[in-house]
N, C-alpha and C positions, 0 to 999 in steps of 0.2 A: 556591736562593733561599729565604729564610725569610719569614715573614709580616710582619716589621718592615719589610723593604725594600719590600713592596707598599704598605703603609699610609703610609710616609713619603714616597712619591713620589720615592724616592732615585735615585741614579745607577745602581744595579744594574739597575733596570728599563730605564732609557735605554740602557744598554750592551747589553742583550739585544735591544732593538728597533732598534739601529743598522743591522743588515744590511737591514732593511725600510724604512729612511727614504726611499728613492727612491719607494716605493709611495704614500706620503702626498702627494708632490709630483708627481703623474703629469702628464706633458705629452704629449698625443696627437701633436704634431708630431715630437717626438724619438723617440717609439715607432715611427712609420712610417719614419723615417729609419734606425733601427737594425734594424728587422725587415722591411724591404721585400723582397717576393718578385718575381721576374721574371714576366713575363706568361705564359711557358710553364708554370711551376709553377702559377700561378693557374688557367689553363685546364684543366690536368690535374685539379686538385682539383675544379673546377666540373663536369667530365665525370663524375667518380666520384660526386659528390653527386647529379647528375641521374639516374644509373643507380640509386642507392640510393633516390631518391624514387620512381621508376617502380615499383620492386619493393615499396616500402612502401605504395603506393596500393592494391594488391590486399590486402595484409595489413590495411590500415586499414578497408577495406570489410568484411572478415571480422570484425575486431574490433568494428565497429559492429553487425553482426548478433549477435555474441556478447553485447555489452553490452545490446542490445535484448532478447534472449531472457532474459538474466540478470535484467534489471529486471522483465520480464513474469513470470518464474518467482517472484521474490520477491513481487511484487504479487499474483499468483494464490494463492500460499500464505497470504498474510495477509488476503485479501479473503473475506468470507463469500459473495459472489455470483460468478457466472461472468463473467469479463472478456473483452474482445475477443481473438480468436484471432490470434496472430502467425504466420501461415502463411508469409509471404515470408521472414522471418528464419529460420524453421525449415527451409524448403527449401534456402536458401543454406547453412546450416550442415551439412545432410545431404550436400550436394554437396561441401563442404569435407572432410567425414569420408571420403567415397569417394575423393577426390583424395589425401588424406594416407595412406589405407590402401594405395593403389596405390604411392605414393611410399615407404612403409615396406617394401614387398616388394622394391623395386629398390634400397634403400639398402645400400651396401657396408659402412658403418661401423655396428657393432651399437649403439654408444652413441647415435648419431643416431636409429636405429630405435626405441630405447627412449624417447627424448624424444618422438618423433612418436606413439608408442603411448600414452604418458601424456596427451598433448594430446587425442588422439582419445577416450580413455576419459573424460576430463573433460567433453568436449562431449557424449558419449553419455549420461553421467549426468545432465547438465543437461536434455537433451531428454526423457529418460525420466521424470524427476521432474516436469517441466512437464506432460507429457501425463498422467501418473498422477494428478496433482493435479486436472487438469480432469476426467478421467474419474470420479474419486471424487466430485466435486461433482455431476456429471451423474447418477451412480448414486443419490446420496442424494436428489436432488430432480428426478427424471426427469419426472414429470407436470407440475410447475410450469414447467420449462424448455421442455417441448414445447408447453404451452398458451400461453405468453407469446411473442409475436412478437419482442420485443426480444432475448430470450435465444436464440431460434432463429437470429437473424441473427449473433449472436456465436459460434456454433458452426461448426466446419468440417463439410464434407460427411460425413466419416468419423465424426465425433462424433454427427451427426444420425442416421446409419444405425445406430450403436451404441445410441443412445437409443430408437429406434423398434423395434429388433431384438429 
């Protein structure tokens, strides 16, 4: 097709769109008649979707913790002051790392093991960088953070012990 056919609105464009002409005149009633599924197929598909949904609920919770920690890490790195400690997300991610490490050791397929290892390494990097950033701030301004009640409440018990130590 050349550009003259496109600008002229000619028959060449219409002939190319002819196989798709039924899409522009979509009729939901005719689509259900042509593509009707029996109830057995529908119930099988629904059962598979339910199983996938129950598996994805656990993954979604982990992703929520991951996104919380990632957002906290970015905020902590860009903030001049110490922010609130995300202890619950951190603990949940560390439990996930332990679980995936055990799963890696029992994995029969080396490719899957490599994928799990890469995921674990990514989470470990995020956790280490988050904690390193917080400890760097505490080391730089230890007296200020220990004297100020607001900042002491933002620290974890381990960070308080480190600052006092």
